[in-house]
mmCIF file as Biopython writes it, N, C-alpha, C and O atoms, coordinates in Angstrom:
data_model
#
loop_
_atom_site.group_PDB
_atom_site.id
_atom_site.type_symbol
_atom_site.label_atom_id
_atom_site.label_alt_id
_atom_site.label_comp_id
_atom_site.label_asym_id
_atom_site.label_entity_id
_atom_site.label_seq_id
_atom_site.pdbx_PDB_ins_code
_atom_site.Cartn_x
_atom_site.Cartn_y
_atom_site.Cartn_z
_atom_site.occupancy
_atom_site.B_iso_or_equiv
_atom_site.auth_seq_id
_atom_site.auth_asym_id
_atom_site.pdbx_PDB_model_num
ATOM 1   N N  . MET A ? 1  ? 62.095 25.599 -18.641 1.0 0.0 1  A 1 
ATOM 2   C CA . MET A ? 1  ? 61.035 26.415 -18.858 1.0 0.0 1  A 1 
ATOM 3   C C  . MET A ? 1  ? 60.490 26.963 -17.592 1.0 0.0 1  A 1 
ATOM 4   O O  . MET A ? 1  ? 60.289 26.199 -16.647 1.0 0.0 1  A 1 
ATOM 5   N N  . GLU A ? 2  ? 60.221 28.307 -17.499 1.0 0.0 2  A 1 
ATOM 6   C CA . GLU A ? 2  ? 59.767 28.915 -16.392 1.0 0.0 2  A 1 
ATOM 7   C C  . GLU A ? 2  ? 58.243 28.728 -16.137 1.0 0.0 2  A 1 
ATOM 8   O O  . GLU A ? 2  ? 57.457 28.924 -17.064 1.0 0.0 2  A 1 
ATOM 9   N N  . ARG A ? 3  ? 57.861 28.399 -15.056 1.0 0.0 3  A 1 
ATOM 10  C CA . ARG A ? 3  ? 56.457 28.122 -14.698 1.0 0.0 3  A 1 
ATOM 11  C C  . ARG A ? 3  ? 55.910 29.219 -13.899 1.0 0.0 3  A 1 
ATOM 12  O O  . ARG A ? 3  ? 56.508 29.553 -12.876 1.0 0.0 3  A 1 
ATOM 13  N N  . ASN A ? 4  ? 54.802 29.834 -14.270 1.0 0.0 4  A 1 
ATOM 14  C CA . ASN A ? 4  ? 54.254 30.879 -13.515 1.0 0.0 4  A 1 
ATOM 15  C C  . ASN A ? 4  ? 52.947 30.406 -12.722 1.0 0.0 4  A 1 
ATOM 16  O O  . ASN A ? 4  ? 52.170 29.591 -13.220 1.0 0.0 4  A 1 
ATOM 17  N N  . LYS A ? 5  ? 52.767 30.928 -11.547 1.0 0.0 5  A 1 
ATOM 18  C CA . LYS A ? 5  ? 51.754 30.626 -10.850 1.0 0.0 5  A 1 
ATOM 19  C C  . LYS A ? 5  ? 51.001 31.871 -10.400 1.0 0.0 5  A 1 
ATOM 20  O O  . LYS A ? 5  ? 51.647 32.824 -9.965  1.0 0.0 5  A 1 
ATOM 21  N N  . PHE A ? 6  ? 49.703 31.919 -10.478 1.0 0.0 6  A 1 
ATOM 22  C CA . PHE A ? 6  ? 48.848 33.074 -10.130 1.0 0.0 6  A 1 
ATOM 23  C C  . PHE A ? 6  ? 48.209 32.777 -8.886  1.0 0.0 6  A 1 
ATOM 24  O O  . PHE A ? 6  ? 47.643 31.695 -8.731  1.0 0.0 6  A 1 
ATOM 25  N N  . ILE A ? 7  ? 48.252 33.704 -7.924  1.0 0.0 7  A 1 
ATOM 26  C CA . ILE A ? 7  ? 47.440 33.561 -6.670  1.0 0.0 7  A 1 
ATOM 27  C C  . ILE A ? 7  ? 45.995 34.006 -6.858  1.0 0.0 7  A 1 
ATOM 28  O O  . ILE A ? 7  ? 45.683 34.786 -7.758  1.0 0.0 7  A 1 
ATOM 29  N N  . PRO A ? 8  ? 45.185 33.535 -6.057  1.0 0.0 8  A 1 
ATOM 30  C CA . PRO A ? 8  ? 43.748 33.880 -6.154  1.0 0.0 8  A 1 
ATOM 31  C C  . PRO A ? 8  ? 43.452 35.408 -6.330  1.0 0.0 8  A 1 
ATOM 32  O O  . PRO A ? 8  ? 42.623 35.819 -7.142  1.0 0.0 8  A 1 
ATOM 33  N N  . SER A ? 9  ? 44.185 36.217 -5.514  1.0 0.0 9  A 1 
ATOM 34  C CA . SER A ? 9  ? 43.931 37.615 -5.602  1.0 0.0 9  A 1 
ATOM 35  C C  . SER A ? 9  ? 44.334 38.233 -7.005  1.0 0.0 9  A 1 
ATOM 36  O O  . SER A ? 9  ? 43.777 39.253 -7.412  1.0 0.0 9  A 1 
ATOM 37  N N  . GLU A ? 10 ? 45.282 37.608 -7.703  1.0 0.0 10 A 1 
ATOM 38  C CA . GLU A ? 10 ? 45.602 38.001 -9.122  1.0 0.0 10 A 1 
ATOM 39  C C  . GLU A ? 10 ? 44.503 37.674 -10.051 1.0 0.0 10 A 1 
ATOM 40  O O  . GLU A ? 10 ? 44.167 38.428 -10.965 1.0 0.0 10 A 1 
ATOM 41  N N  . VAL A ? 11 ? 43.907 36.453 -9.782  1.0 0.0 11 A 1 
ATOM 42  C CA . VAL A ? 11 ? 42.796 36.117 -10.658 1.0 0.0 11 A 1 
ATOM 43  C C  . VAL A ? 11 ? 41.623 36.929 -10.525 1.0 0.0 11 A 1 
ATOM 44  O O  . VAL A ? 11 ? 40.898 37.172 -11.490 1.0 0.0 11 A 1 
ATOM 45  N N  . ILE A ? 12 ? 41.386 37.398 -9.266  1.0 0.0 12 A 1 
ATOM 46  C CA . ILE A ? 12 ? 40.272 38.400 -8.965  1.0 0.0 12 A 1 
ATOM 47  C C  . ILE A ? 12 ? 40.528 39.719 -9.581  1.0 0.0 12 A 1 
ATOM 48  O O  . ILE A ? 12 ? 39.601 40.339 -10.101 1.0 0.0 12 A 1 
ATOM 49  N N  . ALA A ? 13 ? 41.748 40.187 -9.552  1.0 0.0 13 A 1 
ATOM 50  C CA . ALA A ? 13 ? 42.215 41.448 -10.026 1.0 0.0 13 A 1 
ATOM 51  C C  . ALA A ? 13 ? 41.979 41.461 -11.619 1.0 0.0 13 A 1 
ATOM 52  O O  . ALA A ? 13 ? 41.495 42.421 -12.218 1.0 0.0 13 A 1 
ATOM 53  N N  . TYR A ? 14 ? 42.403 40.224 -12.236 1.0 0.0 14 A 1 
ATOM 54  C CA . TYR A ? 14 ? 42.260 40.133 -13.652 1.0 0.0 14 A 1 
ATOM 55  C C  . TYR A ? 14 ? 40.750 40.146 -14.044 1.0 0.0 14 A 1 
ATOM 56  O O  . TYR A ? 14 ? 40.370 40.779 -15.029 1.0 0.0 14 A 1 
ATOM 57  N N  . LEU A ? 15 ? 39.948 39.476 -13.301 1.0 0.0 15 A 1 
ATOM 58  C CA . LEU A ? 15 ? 38.382 39.525 -13.525 1.0 0.0 15 A 1 
ATOM 59  C C  . LEU A ? 15 ? 37.877 40.936 -13.345 1.0 0.0 15 A 1 
ATOM 60  O O  . LEU A ? 15 ? 37.032 41.393 -14.114 1.0 0.0 15 A 1 
ATOM 61  N N  . GLU A ? 16 ? 38.366 41.617 -12.369 1.0 0.0 16 A 1 
ATOM 62  C CA . GLU A ? 16 ? 37.936 42.989 -12.146 1.0 0.0 16 A 1 
ATOM 63  C C  . GLU A ? 16 ? 38.363 43.876 -13.269 1.0 0.0 16 A 1 
ATOM 64  O O  . GLU A ? 16 ? 37.627 44.775 -13.676 1.0 0.0 16 A 1 
ATOM 65  N N  . TRP A ? 17 ? 39.566 43.633 -13.785 1.0 0.0 17 A 1 
ATOM 66  C CA . TRP A ? 17 ? 40.006 44.404 -14.918 1.0 0.0 17 A 1 
ATOM 67  C C  . TRP A ? 17 ? 39.137 44.139 -16.205 1.0 0.0 17 A 1 
ATOM 68  O O  . TRP A ? 17 ? 38.864 45.040 -16.999 1.0 0.0 17 A 1 
ATOM 69  N N  . LYS A ? 18 ? 38.724 42.839 -16.351 1.0 0.0 18 A 1 
ATOM 70  C CA . LYS A ? 18 ? 37.849 42.607 -17.484 1.0 0.0 18 A 1 
ATOM 71  C C  . LYS A ? 18 ? 36.499 43.222 -17.367 1.0 0.0 18 A 1 
ATOM 72  O O  . LYS A ? 18 ? 35.912 43.712 -18.332 1.0 0.0 18 A 1 
ATOM 73  N N  . ILE A ? 19 ? 36.025 43.182 -16.159 1.0 0.0 19 A 1 
ATOM 74  C CA . ILE A ? 19 ? 34.643 43.726 -15.934 1.0 0.0 19 A 1 
ATOM 75  C C  . ILE A ? 19 ? 34.809 45.302 -16.132 1.0 0.0 19 A 1 
ATOM 76  O O  . ILE A ? 19 ? 33.914 45.927 -16.701 1.0 0.0 19 A 1 
ATOM 77  N N  . GLY A ? 20 ? 35.891 45.907 -15.689 1.0 0.0 20 A 1 
ATOM 78  C CA . GLY A ? 20 ? 36.097 47.408 -15.814 1.0 0.0 20 A 1 
ATOM 79  C C  . GLY A ? 20 ? 36.189 47.769 -17.231 1.0 0.0 20 A 1 
ATOM 80  O O  . GLY A ? 20 ? 35.806 48.882 -17.589 1.0 0.0 20 A 1 
ATOM 81  N N  . ASN A ? 21 ? 36.691 46.872 -18.117 1.0 0.0 21 A 1 
ATOM 82  C CA . ASN A ? 21 ? 36.874 47.119 -19.596 1.0 0.0 21 A 1 
ATOM 83  C C  . ASN A ? 21 ? 35.683 46.515 -20.450 1.0 0.0 21 A 1 
ATOM 84  O O  . ASN A ? 21 ? 35.743 46.464 -21.679 1.0 0.0 21 A 1 
ATOM 85  N N  . ASN A ? 22 ? 34.635 46.076 -19.745 1.0 0.0 22 A 1 
ATOM 86  C CA . ASN A ? 22 ? 33.467 45.417 -20.397 1.0 0.0 22 A 1 
ATOM 87  C C  . ASN A ? 22 ? 33.817 44.226 -21.278 1.0 0.0 22 A 1 
ATOM 88  O O  . ASN A ? 22 ? 33.223 44.056 -22.342 1.0 0.0 22 A 1 
ATOM 89  N N  . LEU A ? 23 ? 34.745 43.419 -20.867 1.0 0.0 23 A 1 
ATOM 90  C CA . LEU A ? 23 ? 35.178 42.315 -21.683 1.0 0.0 23 A 1 
ATOM 91  C C  . LEU A ? 23 ? 34.682 40.991 -21.004 1.0 0.0 23 A 1 
ATOM 92  O O  . LEU A ? 23 ? 34.962 39.904 -21.508 1.0 0.0 23 A 1 
ATOM 93  N N  . GLU A ? 24 ? 33.964 41.091 -19.890 1.0 0.0 24 A 1 
ATOM 94  C CA . GLU A ? 24 ? 33.589 39.856 -19.248 1.0 0.0 24 A 1 
ATOM 95  C C  . GLU A ? 24 ? 32.339 39.119 -19.839 1.0 0.0 24 A 1 
ATOM 96  O O  . GLU A ? 24 ? 31.540 39.752 -20.529 1.0 0.0 24 A 1 
ATOM 97  N N  . THR A ? 25 ? 32.183 37.928 -19.603 1.0 0.0 25 A 1 
ATOM 98  C CA . THR A ? 25 ? 31.016 37.155 -19.993 1.0 0.0 25 A 1 
ATOM 99  C C  . THR A ? 25 ? 29.985 37.164 -18.950 1.0 0.0 25 A 1 
ATOM 100 O O  . THR A ? 25 ? 30.270 37.593 -17.832 1.0 0.0 25 A 1 
ATOM 101 N N  . ASP A ? 26 ? 28.848 36.739 -19.213 1.0 0.0 26 A 1 
ATOM 102 C CA . ASP A ? 26 ? 27.758 36.679 -18.179 1.0 0.0 26 A 1 
ATOM 103 C C  . ASP A ? 26 ? 28.201 35.747 -17.182 1.0 0.0 26 A 1 
ATOM 104 O O  . ASP A ? 26 ? 28.048 36.044 -15.997 1.0 0.0 26 A 1 
ATOM 105 N N  . GLU A ? 27 ? 28.747 34.624 -17.519 1.0 0.0 27 A 1 
ATOM 106 C CA . GLU A ? 27 ? 29.307 33.604 -16.558 1.0 0.0 27 A 1 
ATOM 107 C C  . GLU A ? 27 ? 30.345 34.239 -15.512 1.0 0.0 27 A 1 
ATOM 108 O O  . GLU A ? 27 ? 30.291 34.048 -14.297 1.0 0.0 27 A 1 
ATOM 109 N N  . GLU A ? 28 ? 31.283 35.013 -16.167 1.0 0.0 28 A 1 
ATOM 110 C CA . GLU A ? 28 ? 32.263 35.622 -15.315 1.0 0.0 28 A 1 
ATOM 111 C C  . GLU A ? 28 ? 31.748 36.630 -14.403 1.0 0.0 28 A 1 
ATOM 112 O O  . GLU A ? 28 ? 32.232 36.800 -13.284 1.0 0.0 28 A 1 
ATOM 113 N N  . MET A ? 29 ? 30.720 37.336 -14.891 1.0 0.0 29 A 1 
ATOM 114 C CA . MET A ? 29 ? 30.058 38.403 -14.002 1.0 0.0 29 A 1 
ATOM 115 C C  . MET A ? 29 ? 29.294 37.711 -12.834 1.0 0.0 29 A 1 
ATOM 116 O O  . MET A ? 29 ? 29.343 38.179 -11.697 1.0 0.0 29 A 1 
ATOM 117 N N  . ARG A ? 30 ? 28.588 36.590 -13.136 1.0 0.0 30 A 1 
ATOM 118 C CA . ARG A ? 30 ? 27.968 35.842 -12.134 1.0 0.0 30 A 1 
ATOM 119 C C  . ARG A ? 30 ? 28.960 35.290 -11.090 1.0 0.0 30 A 1 
ATOM 120 O O  . ARG A ? 30 ? 28.685 35.331 -9.891  1.0 0.0 30 A 1 
ATOM 121 N N  . VAL A ? 31 ? 30.065 34.796 -11.531 1.0 0.0 31 A 1 
ATOM 122 C CA . VAL A ? 31 ? 31.064 34.257 -10.659 1.0 0.0 31 A 1 
ATOM 123 C C  . VAL A ? 31 ? 31.694 35.259 -9.764  1.0 0.0 31 A 1 
ATOM 124 O O  . VAL A ? 31 ? 32.030 35.004 -8.608  1.0 0.0 31 A 1 
ATOM 125 N N  . TYR A ? 32 ? 31.858 36.537 -10.410 1.0 0.0 32 A 1 
ATOM 126 C CA . TYR A ? 32 ? 32.485 37.618 -9.611  1.0 0.0 32 A 1 
ATOM 127 C C  . TYR A ? 32 ? 31.408 38.066 -8.458  1.0 0.0 32 A 1 
ATOM 128 O O  . TYR A ? 32 ? 31.793 38.264 -7.306  1.0 0.0 32 A 1 
ATOM 129 N N  . GLU A ? 33 ? 30.205 38.196 -8.791  1.0 0.0 33 A 1 
ATOM 130 C CA . GLU A ? 33 ? 29.213 38.505 -7.879  1.0 0.0 33 A 1 
ATOM 131 C C  . GLU A ? 33 ? 29.078 37.538 -6.743  1.0 0.0 33 A 1 
ATOM 132 O O  . GLU A ? 33 ? 28.957 37.898 -5.573  1.0 0.0 33 A 1 
ATOM 133 N N  . ASP A ? 34 ? 29.105 36.237 -7.163  1.0 0.0 34 A 1 
ATOM 134 C CA . ASP A ? 34 ? 28.953 35.150 -6.246  1.0 0.0 34 A 1 
ATOM 135 C C  . ASP A ? 34 ? 30.229 35.219 -5.262  1.0 0.0 34 A 1 
ATOM 136 O O  . ASP A ? 34 ? 30.119 35.022 -4.052  1.0 0.0 34 A 1 
ATOM 137 N N  . TYR A ? 35 ? 31.360 35.497 -5.852  1.0 0.0 35 A 1 
ATOM 138 C CA . TYR A ? 35 ? 32.608 35.579 -5.007  1.0 0.0 35 A 1 
ATOM 139 C C  . TYR A ? 35 ? 32.490 36.673 -4.027  1.0 0.0 35 A 1 
ATOM 140 O O  . TYR A ? 35 ? 32.854 36.489 -2.866  1.0 0.0 35 A 1 
ATOM 141 N N  . LYS A ? 36 ? 31.978 37.861 -4.443  1.0 0.0 36 A 1 
ATOM 142 C CA . LYS A ? 36 ? 31.891 39.031 -3.654  1.0 0.0 36 A 1 
ATOM 143 C C  . LYS A ? 36 ? 30.983 38.844 -2.463  1.0 0.0 36 A 1 
ATOM 144 O O  . LYS A ? 36 ? 31.261 39.221 -1.325  1.0 0.0 36 A 1 
ATOM 145 N N  . TRP A ? 37 ? 29.879 38.232 -2.821  1.0 0.0 37 A 1 
ATOM 146 C CA . TRP A ? 37 ? 28.702 37.988 -1.750  1.0 0.0 37 A 1 
ATOM 147 C C  . TRP A ? 37 ? 28.937 36.839 -0.870  1.0 0.0 37 A 1 
ATOM 148 O O  . TRP A ? 37 ? 28.679 36.933 0.330   1.0 0.0 37 A 1 
ATOM 149 N N  . ASN A ? 38 ? 29.433 35.700 -1.408  1.0 0.0 38 A 1 
ATOM 150 C CA . ASN A ? 38 ? 29.531 34.525 -0.654  1.0 0.0 38 A 1 
ATOM 151 C C  . ASN A ? 38 ? 30.969 34.010 -0.399  1.0 0.0 38 A 1 
ATOM 152 O O  . ASN A ? 38 ? 31.177 33.065 0.362   1.0 0.0 38 A 1 
ATOM 153 N N  . GLY A ? 39 ? 31.918 34.636 -1.035  1.0 0.0 39 A 1 
ATOM 154 C CA . GLY A ? 39 ? 33.315 34.137 -0.834  1.0 0.0 39 A 1 
ATOM 155 C C  . GLY A ? 39 ? 33.615 32.865 -1.558  1.0 0.0 39 A 1 
ATOM 156 O O  . GLY A ? 39 ? 34.641 32.250 -1.268  1.0 0.0 39 A 1 
ATOM 157 N N  . LYS A ? 40 ? 32.766 32.405 -2.514  1.0 0.0 40 A 1 
ATOM 158 C CA . LYS A ? 40 ? 32.963 31.177 -3.208  1.0 0.0 40 A 1 
ATOM 159 C C  . LYS A ? 40 ? 33.286 31.485 -4.621  1.0 0.0 40 A 1 
ATOM 160 O O  . LYS A ? 40 ? 32.840 32.480 -5.192  1.0 0.0 40 A 1 
ATOM 161 N N  . PHE A ? 41 ? 34.132 30.543 -5.220  1.0 0.0 41 A 1 
ATOM 162 C CA . PHE A ? 41 ? 34.553 30.670 -6.579  1.0 0.0 41 A 1 
ATOM 163 C C  . PHE A ? 41 ? 34.194 29.412 -7.348  1.0 0.0 41 A 1 
ATOM 164 O O  . PHE A ? 41 ? 34.442 28.331 -6.814  1.0 0.0 41 A 1 
ATOM 165 N N  . SER A ? 42 ? 33.630 29.447 -8.564  1.0 0.0 42 A 1 
ATOM 166 C CA . SER A ? 42 ? 33.392 28.322 -9.347  1.0 0.0 42 A 1 
ATOM 167 C C  . SER A ? 42 ? 34.725 27.783 -9.841  1.0 0.0 42 A 1 
ATOM 168 O O  . SER A ? 42 ? 35.538 28.525 -10.391 1.0 0.0 42 A 1 
ATOM 169 N N  . ARG A ? 43 ? 34.955 26.431 -9.633  1.0 0.0 43 A 1 
ATOM 170 C CA . ARG A ? 43 ? 36.138 25.860 -10.014 1.0 0.0 43 A 1 
ATOM 171 C C  . ARG A ? 43 ? 36.484 25.931 -11.543 1.0 0.0 43 A 1 
ATOM 172 O O  . ARG A ? 43 ? 37.598 26.207 -11.989 1.0 0.0 43 A 1 
ATOM 173 N N  . ASN A ? 44 ? 35.422 25.654 -12.239 1.0 0.0 44 A 1 
ATOM 174 C CA . ASN A ? 44 ? 35.572 25.658 -13.755 1.0 0.0 44 A 1 
ATOM 175 C C  . ASN A ? 44 ? 35.838 27.033 -14.334 1.0 0.0 44 A 1 
ATOM 176 O O  . ASN A ? 44 ? 36.678 27.193 -15.219 1.0 0.0 44 A 1 
ATOM 177 N N  . THR A ? 45 ? 35.143 27.988 -13.848 1.0 0.0 45 A 1 
ATOM 178 C CA . THR A ? 45 ? 35.448 29.339 -14.331 1.0 0.0 45 A 1 
ATOM 179 C C  . THR A ? 45 ? 36.807 29.858 -13.840 1.0 0.0 45 A 1 
ATOM 180 O O  . THR A ? 45 ? 37.505 30.617 -14.513 1.0 0.0 45 A 1 
ATOM 181 N N  . TYR A ? 46 ? 37.133 29.405 -12.634 1.0 0.0 46 A 1 
ATOM 182 C CA . TYR A ? 46 ? 38.564 29.837 -12.059 1.0 0.0 46 A 1 
ATOM 183 C C  . TYR A ? 46 ? 39.663 29.241 -12.996 1.0 0.0 46 A 1 
ATOM 184 O O  . TYR A ? 46 ? 40.634 29.928 -13.313 1.0 0.0 46 A 1 
ATOM 185 N N  . LYS A ? 47 ? 39.503 27.952 -13.439 1.0 0.0 47 A 1 
ATOM 186 C CA . LYS A ? 47 ? 40.490 27.326 -14.275 1.0 0.0 47 A 1 
ATOM 187 C C  . LYS A ? 47 ? 40.393 27.961 -15.622 1.0 0.0 47 A 1 
ATOM 188 O O  . LYS A ? 47 ? 41.454 28.117 -16.226 1.0 0.0 47 A 1 
ATOM 189 N N  . GLN A ? 48 ? 39.315 28.340 -16.170 1.0 0.0 48 A 1 
ATOM 190 C CA . GLN A ? 48 ? 39.247 29.026 -17.445 1.0 0.0 48 A 1 
ATOM 191 C C  . GLN A ? 48 ? 39.977 30.423 -17.349 1.0 0.0 48 A 1 
ATOM 192 O O  . GLN A ? 48 ? 40.779 30.783 -18.211 1.0 0.0 48 A 1 
ATOM 193 N N  . LEU A ? 49 ? 39.674 31.134 -16.326 1.0 0.0 49 A 1 
ATOM 194 C CA . LEU A ? 49 ? 40.452 32.395 -16.154 1.0 0.0 49 A 1 
ATOM 195 C C  . LEU A ? 49 ? 41.870 32.187 -16.007 1.0 0.0 49 A 1 
ATOM 196 O O  . LEU A ? 49 ? 42.626 32.995 -16.545 1.0 0.0 49 A 1 
ATOM 197 N N  . LEU A ? 50 ? 42.376 31.135 -15.298 1.0 0.0 50 A 1 
ATOM 198 C CA . LEU A ? 50 ? 43.789 30.893 -15.310 1.0 0.0 50 A 1 
ATOM 199 C C  . LEU A ? 50 ? 44.317 30.678 -16.718 1.0 0.0 50 A 1 
ATOM 200 O O  . LEU A ? 50 ? 45.291 31.309 -17.128 1.0 0.0 50 A 1 
ATOM 201 N N  . LYS A ? 51 ? 43.657 29.769 -17.469 1.0 0.0 51 A 1 
ATOM 202 C CA . LYS A ? 51 ? 44.212 29.527 -18.811 1.0 0.0 51 A 1 
ATOM 203 C C  . LYS A ? 51 ? 44.333 30.851 -19.738 1.0 0.0 51 A 1 
ATOM 204 O O  . LYS A ? 51 ? 45.214 31.043 -20.577 1.0 0.0 51 A 1 
ATOM 205 N N  . GLU A ? 52 ? 43.312 31.687 -19.428 1.0 0.0 52 A 1 
ATOM 206 C CA . GLU A ? 52 ? 43.308 32.956 -20.170 1.0 0.0 52 A 1 
ATOM 207 C C  . GLU A ? 52 ? 44.418 33.800 -19.745 1.0 0.0 52 A 1 
ATOM 208 O O  . GLU A ? 52 ? 45.053 34.460 -20.567 1.0 0.0 52 A 1 
ATOM 209 N N  . MET A ? 53 ? 44.700 33.809 -18.407 1.0 0.0 53 A 1 
ATOM 210 C CA . MET A ? 53 ? 45.758 34.580 -17.862 1.0 0.0 53 A 1 
ATOM 211 C C  . MET A ? 53 ? 47.145 34.110 -18.339 1.0 0.0 53 A 1 
ATOM 212 O O  . MET A ? 53 ? 48.048 34.922 -18.539 1.0 0.0 53 A 1 
ATOM 213 N N  . TYR A ? 54 ? 47.292 32.841 -18.510 1.0 0.0 54 A 1 
ATOM 214 C CA . TYR A ? 54 ? 48.489 32.299 -19.042 1.0 0.0 54 A 1 
ATOM 215 C C  . TYR A ? 54 ? 48.788 32.782 -20.448 1.0 0.0 54 A 1 
ATOM 216 O O  . TYR A ? 54 ? 49.885 33.232 -20.781 1.0 0.0 54 A 1 
ATOM 217 N N  . LYS A ? 55 ? 47.680 32.653 -21.295 1.0 0.0 55 A 1 
ATOM 218 C CA . LYS A ? 55 ? 47.798 33.130 -22.670 1.0 0.0 55 A 1 
ATOM 219 C C  . LYS A ? 55 ? 48.197 34.638 -22.798 1.0 0.0 55 A 1 
ATOM 220 O O  . LYS A ? 55 ? 49.031 35.056 -23.601 1.0 0.0 55 A 1 
ATOM 221 N N  . GLU A ? 56 ? 47.534 35.361 -21.955 1.0 0.0 56 A 1 
ATOM 222 C CA . GLU A ? 56 ? 47.793 36.796 -21.865 1.0 0.0 56 A 1 
ATOM 223 C C  . GLU A ? 56 ? 49.229 37.054 -21.450 1.0 0.0 56 A 1 
ATOM 224 O O  . GLU A ? 56 ? 49.842 37.988 -21.967 1.0 0.0 56 A 1 
ATOM 225 N N  . TYR A ? 57 ? 49.824 36.232 -20.497 1.0 0.0 57 A 1 
ATOM 226 C CA . TYR A ? 57 ? 51.040 36.542 -19.993 1.0 0.0 57 A 1 
ATOM 227 C C  . TYR A ? 57 ? 52.170 36.119 -21.014 1.0 0.0 57 A 1 
ATOM 228 O O  . TYR A ? 57 ? 53.248 36.712 -21.063 1.0 0.0 57 A 1 
ATOM 229 N N  . ARG A ? 58 ? 51.833 35.014 -21.853 1.0 0.0 58 A 1 
ATOM 230 C CA . ARG A ? 58 ? 52.773 34.529 -22.798 1.0 0.0 58 A 1 
ATOM 231 C C  . ARG A ? 58 ? 52.614 35.388 -24.121 1.0 0.0 58 A 1 
ATOM 232 O O  . ARG A ? 58 ? 53.446 35.279 -25.022 1.0 0.0 58 A 1 
ATOM 233 N N  . GLY A ? 59 ? 51.592 36.196 -24.216 1.0 0.0 59 A 1 
ATOM 234 C CA . GLY A ? 59 ? 51.403 37.023 -25.383 1.0 0.0 59 A 1 
ATOM 235 C C  . GLY A ? 59 ? 50.722 36.377 -26.520 1.0 0.0 59 A 1 
ATOM 236 O O  . GLY A ? 59 ? 50.904 36.820 -27.654 1.0 0.0 59 A 1 
ATOM 237 N N  . GLU A ? 60 ? 49.928 35.334 -26.302 1.0 0.0 60 A 1 
ATOM 238 C CA . GLU A ? 60 ? 49.214 34.639 -27.398 1.0 0.0 60 A 1 
ATOM 239 C C  . GLU A ? 60 ? 47.968 35.345 -27.734 1.0 0.0 60 A 1 
ATOM 240 O O  . GLU A ? 60 ? 47.236 34.915 -28.626 1.0 0.0 60 A 1 
#
């Protein structure tokens, strides 16, 4: 089975895509703003976005 890994810049790009299409949650918007201002990323939200990206990649 092929395992895919996403790098942090891909996660940020995915989050920016969600924001551009008005699909983000308040939590994701807060995390994005915090990342842009402070360069920090909430670990739990990051993991949640990764799971979402894997589902999207697999077509679920």
